[in-house]
N, C-alpha and C positions, 0 to 999 in steps of 0.2 A: 301925080297928084299920087303919093306915096300914104301909106296908114299904118300907122304901129301901135302894138300896147305893151305896155310894161307892167308888170308885179313885182314890186321889191323881194330881191331873192328867190325868189318863182322862179321856177322853167316853163317857158313861152315858146309855145311852137302854134305857127300861123301861115296859109299860104304864100307861096316865094313870090304867085302873081294869078290872078283873077281875069276874066273876059268876060263881058255882056255887049250886049249890042243897044243903040240910041235907042232911048227911050222905054227901056227895062231895067228895074231896080237890081241890085243885087248885094248880098250876103256878105259879110266879111266874118267869118269864122276862127275865134282864137283860143286855146287849150291850154291853160293854167291849172293843171292837174296837181298838183305840191301847193296849193295857195293855203294861207293859214287864215283864222278866222278874223283876225283884227287886218287883216291887209286888204290895200283898196286896190280895186281894177282902172286902170287909167289908158284911155284911147288918147292916140295923138294921128295928126293928119299934118305930115310936110311937103307940101307946094317945094317945084323947083327954084332951085338958091336962095330958099327961104328957110328959116329956125323951124324947129319941128313946133307945131300950136297943139293946145291941151284941147280938144274936144269935149271931152266930158269925164270924171271920174265917178265909180259906183259900186258898192256894195253888193246889190241884191236888186230883184225885179228890172224893171225898164225904165229908162228914160227917153223921153223926146230931146231931140235935135232938132227945135227949128231952123237954126240958123243953116242948117248945112240939109234940109229935108231927110231927115232920117231918123231913127233909135236904135238906142242901143239896150240888147236885152245880157242879162246874165240870170245863169242856169239856176234850175232851186239849188243844185248841191256847189255850186259857185268853181267848179270844175273848168267852168267854159263860158264864153261871151260872144256874139255875134253884133254886129257892127251893121243895119241896115240902111241903106240910100237909096231912098226913091227916084232919085236922078243923077245919078253920081256923073262927074265932069271931069275932062282933060285936066 
């Protein structure tokens, strides 16, 4: 299970890997420090052997993601975003 975020023409930094224990939620953070005002933040999921799948696009605030039991939050200054998964799966 691989997650990625992309911001058009913006520099993006994210942890290479994260670990959690079964039954625990996880926060996946991404920095996009030179994002421009009109740019949209996109979070994708890529399962093994499959094409990337768009999870959410966001500009600000937070959005619930009921399909994956999670939430994406964009910081007030839009320089970072976090994907929280309540029950991450392999």
